[in-house]
Steps between C-alpha positions, in 0.01 A plus 500: 500500500763311708857626546826296463666537834849359553565552871275446793280803563213542745159413360376854543792655315455238217141596457588865500770443245255310276242775523754763402618298206143439380408856528821618317417262216138621484617868493736431209216350283259758609731770362558330180154371436387757236823478314479128514137494370600730202799288399469264200553123551861430400448167349133504367543164302635331812235636723225381256652144502499506882136602507404234246692225695363598826134514366530147374589387856200649664156347527157698499421390854848596637565737782815711418738710708741739334790637694686827392219588255632857446233707320295203404577448140541111530204457744267687259608269214467180694220538746210463266595137444471377873251500777668747728825694474669680788775737376736648772782739515704664781424845345168667583573736212555220251171346625334840452596511144392139440154581656481796252543262213260254643233777544541582132468136385356297782579127534257347757723230626793737581580671840816717559651528838799689651669235703790234528500136487591497869202704589246268329336273760403134419127602467564658169615169340550237391580600155537273196790708360717780624666724249819704558629682194815733542456441869728255671819693446332793697423306816738517793464148630447264203464174704244668733307640210489154323390346821202739523407425135523125571256547800251703302461255218262199476629150478686465177454868431733689251749770562577664180781767487715691268806647660799716395809315637733791567796271576525402129492868382790731422731511808522878455126540537466287808825582671534880430196657330221334697654562850574868403142556392359336811726729714331819344148344494485447126464118521315268729634214713604215272609160592799359286483130410547284197227283322636170650501652847143609447396166397657339804316739740168413329571127534607540866173663572327181419410561138555273195606704207297392187650738246767753462466718184644810332239734381734786438601628168771728635680370807623142412313314758593696811133542588379136528130427502448218751197288567520316819237280689452483875623177647 
């Protein structure tokens, strides 16, 4: 995962800082993986709508990449409808839980891997679609991540995302509660942006936005579902 660096820093130190940040993120999700797996989906109706809409965009011959797959719930629901499905997450513990689920109910097209989008070489692609659900707000360099997604997509491939826009949430949460929880290790790194800013970043990364939808039943559109096509 790339780091956002404001001042000139030697390349070796930049690489070291990025590695430390990525390792810290992975440790947080490793620690919380079992609790995450046991938690109920907060908005089941909204989640089902997202699955239905996404499934309609995929073709049987497609090669799919999912980023930030967590414990594999979405991958296991979608992978049976496509040719290949690579589901990835920064947390090895999350992937371990996903593989336990896969062993209990195998889906031949599905492979789980503990990795980041930055670590994926071009040989794994191209993909017809890249999925990122509850993912983009957790990356440290949004433009860099979008650039890597763009590079891994086939011509006119789709990037499908659903992202909490923390910049539109209660100021007390984003300005006080979230930083305090991060300080004591109870919350992960989170980027703060608004929906309009997210759309601008996706457009700037050479994507054409085809649809922006609200699938939520609880948060008044602060978690936009965006379908974008590679230019």
